[in-house]
One Martini backbone bead per residue (centre of mass of N, CA, C, O) as a GRO file, in nm:
protein
  302
    1MET     BB    1   0.550   6.297  -0.196
    2SER     BB    2   0.376   6.144  -0.447
    3VAL     BB    3   0.179   5.852  -0.519
    4THR     BB    4   0.067   5.688  -0.764
    5THR     BB    5  -0.153   5.446  -0.854
    6GLU     BB    6   0.015   5.320  -1.081
    7SER     BB    7   0.278   5.266  -0.914
    8VAL     BB    8   0.153   5.076  -0.709
    9PHE     BB    9   0.062   4.856  -0.911
   10ASN     BB   10   0.346   4.803  -1.022
   11ARG     BB   11   0.470   4.703  -0.757
   12ILE     BB   12   0.274   4.473  -0.706
   13GLY     BB   13   0.331   4.319  -0.968
   14ARG     BB   14   0.636   4.273  -0.918
   15TYR     BB   15   0.604   4.119  -0.651
   16LEU     BB   16   0.431   3.884  -0.760
   17GLN     BB   17   0.635   3.792  -0.973
   18GLN     BB   18   0.862   3.729  -0.775
   19GLY     BB   19   0.701   3.522  -0.612
   20SER     BB   20   0.661   3.326  -0.847
   21ASN     BB   21   0.962   3.275  -0.896
   22ARG     BB   22   1.024   3.166  -0.613
   23ALA     BB   23   0.830   2.925  -0.628
   24LYS     BB   24   0.978   2.790  -0.867
   25LEU     BB   25   1.250   2.750  -0.720
   26LEU     BB   26   1.134   2.548  -0.502
   27LEU     BB   27   1.096   2.310  -0.727
   28ILE     BB   28   1.382   2.215  -0.796
   29PRO     BB   29   1.455   2.005  -0.575
   30THR     BB   30   1.217   1.819  -0.643
   31ALA     BB   31   1.291   1.766  -0.938
   32ILE     BB   32   1.569   1.643  -0.881
   33PHE     BB   33   1.476   1.413  -0.703
   34GLU     BB   34   1.289   1.277  -0.913
   35LEU     BB   35   1.506   1.235  -1.129
   36VAL     BB   36   1.719   1.067  -0.962
   37PHE     BB   37   1.501   0.859  -0.789
   38PHE     BB   38   1.300   0.789  -1.055
   39VAL     BB   39   1.344   0.842  -1.359
   40ILE     BB   40   1.625   0.720  -1.407
   41PRO     BB   41   1.574   0.434  -1.287
   42LEU     BB   42   1.335   0.371  -1.477
   43LEU     BB   43   1.494   0.393  -1.741
   44TYR     BB   44   1.704   0.179  -1.667
   45LEU     BB   45   1.506  -0.053  -1.629
   46THR     BB   46   1.395  -0.044  -1.916
   47ARG     BB   47   1.661  -0.101  -2.060
   48ILE     BB   48   1.720  -0.379  -1.935
   49SER     BB   49   1.451  -0.516  -2.045
   50LEU     BB   50   1.582  -0.471  -2.359
   51TYR     BB   51   1.766  -0.689  -2.329
   52GLN     BB   52   1.956  -0.969  -2.398
   53PRO     BB   53   1.962  -1.260  -2.275
   54THR     BB   54   2.183  -1.479  -2.100
   55GLY     BB   55   2.304  -1.787  -1.990
   56SER     BB   56   2.581  -1.671  -1.823
   57GLY     BB   57   2.434  -1.393  -1.765
   58SER     BB   58   2.251  -1.110  -1.757
   59TYR     BB   59   2.348  -0.949  -2.034
   60ALA     BB   60   2.356  -0.806  -2.358
   61ALA     BB   61   2.529  -0.563  -2.459
   62GLY     BB   62   2.369  -0.352  -2.704
   63THR     BB   63   2.089  -0.469  -2.701
   64TRP     BB   64   1.760  -0.545  -2.857
   65ALA     BB   65   1.464  -0.664  -2.675
   66ILE     BB   66   1.134  -0.853  -2.608
   67SER     BB   67   1.169  -1.139  -2.477
   68SER     BB   68   1.106  -1.088  -2.178
   69TYR     BB   69   0.807  -1.013  -2.217
   70LEU     BB   70   0.724  -1.273  -2.361
   71ASN     BB   71   0.799  -1.468  -2.131
   72VAL     BB   72   0.617  -1.342  -1.913
   73LEU     BB   73   0.338  -1.351  -2.086
   74THR     BB   74   0.371  -1.688  -2.159
   75SER     BB   75   0.416  -1.793  -1.875
   76SER     BB   76   0.262  -2.005  -1.655
   77TYR     BB   77   0.435  -1.963  -1.406
   78ILE     BB   78   0.407  -1.651  -1.395
   79HIS     BB   79   0.103  -1.642  -1.389
   80GLY     BB   80   0.080  -1.774  -1.109
   81ILE     BB   81   0.229  -1.547  -0.960
   82PHE     BB   82   0.037  -1.318  -1.033
   83VAL     BB   83  -0.219  -1.443  -0.915
   84PHE     BB   84  -0.118  -1.471  -0.625
   85THR     BB   85  -0.052  -1.174  -0.578
   86LEU     BB   86  -0.338  -1.061  -0.630
   87LYS     BB   87  -0.480  -1.229  -0.419
   88LEU     BB   88  -0.322  -1.118  -0.179
   89ALA     BB   89  -0.391  -0.820  -0.224
   90VAL     BB   90  -0.697  -0.839  -0.201
   91VAL     BB   91  -0.726  -0.974   0.077
   92SER     BB   92  -0.545  -0.777   0.245
   93THR     BB   93  -0.702  -0.520   0.174
   94ILE     BB   94  -0.981  -0.591   0.280
   95ILE     BB   95  -0.896  -0.652   0.571
   96SER     BB   96  -0.740  -0.393   0.641
   97VAL     BB   97  -0.968  -0.185   0.583
   98THR     BB   98  -1.184  -0.305   0.765
   99VAL     BB   99  -1.025  -0.309   1.033
  100GLY     BB  100  -0.930  -0.016   1.015
  101PHE     BB  101  -1.210   0.112   1.037
  102VAL     BB  102  -1.297  -0.005   1.309
  103TYR     BB  103  -1.055   0.107   1.469
  104ALA     BB  104  -1.092   0.406   1.395
  105TYR     BB  105  -1.375   0.425   1.515
  106ALA     BB  106  -1.287   0.356   1.805
  107ILE     BB  107  -1.106   0.601   1.842
  108TRP     BB  108  -1.316   0.821   1.783
  109ARG     BB  109  -1.519   0.717   2.028
  110SER     BB  110  -1.302   0.775   2.207
  111SER     BB  111  -1.126   0.877   2.515
  112GLY     BB  112  -0.849   0.972   2.638
  113ILE     BB  113  -0.670   0.705   2.735
  114LYS     BB  114  -0.794   0.516   2.527
  115ARG     BB  115  -0.706   0.670   2.275
  116LEU     BB  116  -0.403   0.671   2.335
  117ALA     BB  117  -0.371   0.362   2.343
  118LEU     BB  118  -0.465   0.304   2.052
  119LEU     BB  119  -0.253   0.486   1.912
  120PHE     BB  120   0.000   0.360   2.036
  121ALA     BB  121  -0.044   0.074   1.924
  122THR     BB  122  -0.020   0.164   1.628
  123VAL     BB  123   0.260   0.305   1.632
  124LEU     BB  124   0.425   0.067   1.748
  125LEU     BB  125   0.421  -0.103   1.482
  126LEU     BB  126   0.620   0.115   1.335
  127LEU     BB  127   0.880   0.068   1.546
  128THR     BB  128   0.902  -0.211   1.405
  129THR     BB  129   1.035  -0.437   1.233
  130ILE     BB  130   0.922  -0.656   1.006
  131VAL     BB  131   1.092  -0.906   1.070
  132ALA     BB  132   1.038  -0.912   1.375
  133LYS     BB  133   0.728  -0.942   1.355
  134LEU     BB  134   0.723  -1.206   1.186
  135TYR     BB  135   0.887  -1.383   1.392
  136ALA     BB  136   0.673  -1.357   1.609
  137TRP     BB  137   0.459  -1.513   1.440
  138VAL     BB  138   0.608  -1.778   1.430
  139LEU     BB  139   0.576  -1.836   1.737
  140LEU     BB  140   0.254  -1.838   1.716
  141LEU     BB  141   0.203  -2.044   1.443
  142THR     BB  142   0.315  -2.283   1.531
  143PRO     BB  143   0.241  -2.595   1.647
  144GLU     BB  144   0.397  -2.488   1.932
  145GLY     BB  145   0.239  -2.248   1.973
  146LEU     BB  146   0.018  -2.049   2.133
  147ILE     BB  147  -0.237  -2.091   1.960
  148ASN     BB  148  -0.232  -2.405   1.952
  149ASN     BB  149  -0.225  -2.447   2.258
  150VAL     BB  150  -0.504  -2.321   2.306
  151LEU     BB  151  -0.673  -2.497   2.115
  152VAL     BB  152  -0.594  -2.773   2.237
  153GLY     BB  153  -0.641  -2.711   2.543
  154SER     BB  154  -0.960  -2.633   2.492
  155GLY     BB  155  -1.074  -2.849   2.262
  156LEU     BB  156  -1.126  -2.735   1.967
  157VAL     BB  157  -0.879  -2.918   1.893
  158ALA     BB  158  -0.689  -3.213   1.841
  159GLN     BB  159  -0.486  -3.058   1.651
  160PRO     BB  160  -0.278  -2.879   1.498
  161VAL     BB  161  -0.293  -2.590   1.308
  162PRO     BB  162  -0.219  -2.469   0.998
  163LEU     BB  163  -0.073  -2.124   1.006
  164MET     BB  164   0.176  -2.192   0.822
  165ASN     BB  165   0.306  -2.239   0.513
  166ASN     BB  166   0.068  -2.056   0.392
  167PHE     BB  167  -0.178  -1.844   0.301
  168LEU     BB  168  -0.266  -1.762   0.586
  169GLY     BB  169   0.009  -1.667   0.691
  170VAL     BB  170   0.054  -1.447   0.477
  171VAL     BB  171  -0.196  -1.277   0.545
  172ILE     BB  172  -0.131  -1.215   0.834
  173GLY     BB  173   0.137  -1.068   0.779
  174GLN     BB  174   0.030  -0.854   0.575
  175VAL     BB  175  -0.182  -0.724   0.758
  176TYR     BB  176   0.014  -0.644   0.986
  177ILE     BB  177   0.172  -0.444   0.808
  178CYS     BB  178  -0.082  -0.261   0.695
  179LEU     BB  179  -0.272  -0.170   0.931
  180PRO     BB  180  -0.151   0.101   1.037
  181TYR     BB  181  -0.197   0.259   0.770
  182ALA     BB  182  -0.501   0.224   0.759
  183ILE     BB  183  -0.577   0.351   1.029
  184LEU     BB  184  -0.444   0.635   0.992
  185SER     BB  185  -0.584   0.714   0.729
  186ILE     BB  186  -0.878   0.698   0.839
  187TYR     BB  187  -0.853   0.866   1.102
  188SER     BB  188  -0.769   1.142   0.970
  189VAL     BB  189  -1.075   1.168   0.864
  190ILE     BB  190  -1.281   1.069   1.083
  191SER     BB  191  -1.195   1.296   1.299
  192THR     BB  192  -1.354   1.534   1.125
  193LEU     BB  193  -1.616   1.442   1.204
  194ASN     BB  194  -1.962   1.469   1.294
  195TRP     BB  195  -2.155   1.313   1.530
  196GLU     BB  196  -2.428   1.463   1.486
  197THR     BB  197  -2.499   1.328   1.214
  198VAL     BB  198  -2.551   1.050   1.334
  199GLU     BB  199  -2.770   1.137   1.534
  200ALA     BB  200  -2.962   1.244   1.318
  201ALA     BB  201  -3.007   0.972   1.178
  202ARG     BB  202  -3.128   0.835   1.432
  203ASP     BB  203  -3.366   1.036   1.470
  204LEU     BB  204  -3.479   0.935   1.173
  205GLY     BB  205  -3.446   0.592   1.221
  206ALA     BB  206  -3.166   0.498   1.220
  207SER     BB  207  -2.948   0.277   1.270
  208ARG     BB  208  -2.632   0.239   1.361
  209PRO     BB  209  -2.525   0.085   1.111
  210ARG     BB  210  -2.663   0.272   0.902
  211SER     BB  211  -2.535   0.539   0.993
  212VAL     BB  212  -2.247   0.450   0.934
  213ILE     BB  213  -2.278   0.375   0.631
  214GLU     BB  214  -2.429   0.664   0.541
  215VAL     BB  215  -2.213   0.865   0.697
  216VAL     BB  216  -1.920   0.768   0.764
  217VAL     BB  217  -1.817   0.631   0.508
  218PRO     BB  218  -1.840   0.873   0.310
  219GLY     BB  219  -1.657   1.062   0.487
  220ALA     BB  220  -1.410   0.833   0.481
  221LEU     BB  221  -1.326   0.784   0.180
  222PRO     BB  222  -1.045   0.914   0.151
  223GLY     BB  223  -0.909   0.723   0.361
  224ILE     BB  224  -0.987   0.459   0.223
  225ALA     BB  225  -0.834   0.515  -0.039
  226VAL     BB  226  -0.552   0.538   0.083
  227ALA     BB  227  -0.551   0.260   0.219
  228THR     BB  228  -0.588   0.100  -0.042
  229VAL     BB  229  -0.331   0.189  -0.188
  230ILE     BB  230  -0.125   0.100   0.023
  231THR     BB  231  -0.209  -0.204   0.057
  232TRP     BB  232  -0.190  -0.277  -0.242
  233ALA     BB  233   0.110  -0.213  -0.281
  234TRP     BB  234   0.206  -0.409  -0.064
  235GLY     BB  235   0.081  -0.665  -0.192
  236VAL     BB  236   0.222  -0.660  -0.473
  237GLY     BB  237   0.515  -0.621  -0.305
  238ALA     BB  238   0.543  -0.880  -0.160
  239TYR     BB  239   0.802  -1.047   0.061
  240ALA     BB  240   0.830  -1.109   0.366
  241ALA     BB  241   0.578  -1.280   0.432
  242PRO     BB  242   0.623  -1.513   0.222
  243SER     BB  243   0.914  -1.585   0.321
  244ILE     BB  244   0.836  -1.648   0.634
  245LEU     BB  245   0.511  -1.763   0.621
  246GLY     BB  246   0.575  -1.932   0.382
  247SER     BB  247   0.634  -2.109   0.089
  248SER     BB  248   0.738  -2.218  -0.220
  249THR     BB  249   0.431  -2.166  -0.330
  250GLN     BB  250   0.456  -1.858  -0.211
  251ARG     BB  251   0.494  -1.668  -0.485
  252THR     BB  252   0.599  -1.361  -0.575
  253ILE     BB  253   0.710  -1.115  -0.767
  254ALA     BB  254   0.940  -1.021  -0.579
  255ILE     BB  255   1.069  -1.299  -0.541
  256GLU     BB  256   1.122  -1.354  -0.846
  257VAL     BB  257   1.299  -1.110  -0.897
  258ASP     BB  258   1.518  -1.190  -0.697
  259ASN     BB  259   1.585  -1.461  -0.833
  260ARG     BB  260   1.659  -1.341  -1.121
  261MET     BB  261   1.888  -1.156  -1.015
  262LEU     BB  262   2.063  -1.352  -0.791
  263THR     BB  263   2.041  -1.647  -0.937
  264ALA     BB  264   1.979  -1.633  -1.261
  265PHE     BB  265   2.077  -1.363  -1.397
  266ASN     BB  266   1.793  -1.223  -1.517
  267TRP     BB  267   1.750  -0.902  -1.567
  268PRO     BB  268   1.537  -0.852  -1.787
  269GLU     BB  269   1.304  -1.015  -1.654
  270ALA     BB  270   1.307  -0.869  -1.385
  271SER     BB  271   1.243  -0.589  -1.505
  272ALA     BB  272   0.978  -0.665  -1.644
  273MET     BB  273   0.830  -0.751  -1.385
  274GLY     BB  274   0.860  -0.480  -1.236
  275LEU     BB  275   0.706  -0.307  -1.445
  276LEU     BB  276   0.440  -0.465  -1.434
  277MET     BB  277   0.391  -0.413  -1.135
  278LEU     BB  278   0.376  -0.106  -1.163
  279LEU     BB  279   0.136  -0.102  -1.363
  280ILE     BB  280  -0.069  -0.232  -1.176
  281VAL     BB  281  -0.069  -0.013  -0.960
  282LEU     BB  282  -0.137   0.231  -1.143
  283ALA     BB  283  -0.400   0.119  -1.263
  284SER     BB  284  -0.546   0.086  -0.991
  285VAL     BB  285  -0.538   0.383  -0.906
  286LEU     BB  286  -0.693   0.495  -1.151
  287LEU     BB  287  -0.951   0.332  -1.100
  288LEU     BB  288  -1.010   0.447  -0.822
  289PHE     BB  289  -1.030   0.747  -0.908
  290ASN     BB  290  -1.256   0.701  -1.111
  291PHE     BB  291  -1.459   0.602  -0.902
  292LEU     BB  292  -1.457   0.861  -0.726
  293ASN     BB  293  -1.550   1.055  -0.950
  294ARG     BB  294  -1.831   0.909  -0.987
  295TYR     BB  295  -1.914   0.817  -0.658
  296GLY     BB  296  -1.725   1.020  -0.444
  297GLY     BB  297  -1.675   1.333  -0.547
  298GLY     BB  298  -1.380   1.282  -0.584
  299VAL     BB  299  -1.003   1.358  -0.523
  300ASN     BB  300  -0.941   1.626  -0.357
  301ASP     BB  301  -0.938   1.476  -0.056
  302VAL     BB  302  -0.694   1.256  -0.103
   0.00000   0.00000   0.00000
């Protein structure tokens, strides 16, 4: 019994079509997950932000108002909170990505036990809860802590330096939280580069710093972009570090949202602030991707 060429192609076409349908079916669980855990909560949050706040409770059910957005956008107090949050996010992102690149470069250039030790130290930071790590920093940064004891004992300073309950302490804590993510994001890309290209640049007369800047940094740009997005999102949503290592003047958007939700019971304003914080993160990511499309060769590798 012979099989015609036409029947073979028909069978292949039906098989490919069935495969395409099966692939679409695999997307259903992901779509349901996104709908239940992202889209619906976001729509609910948006609806709460459009309720009319009440003085004695969370909000007046059945009302529609934009007063919460107007209060958030016109309040000088909230403006200060947004400015402080963005300042913290910018500083912590720059430090985290810079230190993360140097550390990732050190891992890349090391080998054997040294590389394993550096990677283990990075992963170990992720195995400890954020609160426990920050309270460990409290013990180090207090006036009676180890750092100040070393500084005073060595004669570098005459009296303890204020290292916490200020912006410096918050930055230290925030960088410590973000650093492992920055290191691993950059290392995952930089480890795929070929060291011979750096050696070739040096053979052509480039110094080691210049060869790293002109060869390694462009190659590691996708990892740097991912690290920037992660640390920026952590910075804009900072809560633990300002709460533990800061003071009452170091208030971020997340802390103020928590205060308006659980203390002031002003859910519409808290929801409005949360949505604005989300918009800041999304707008920043879009600007970063636009920059990469123009100057970094696109975002396909990110």
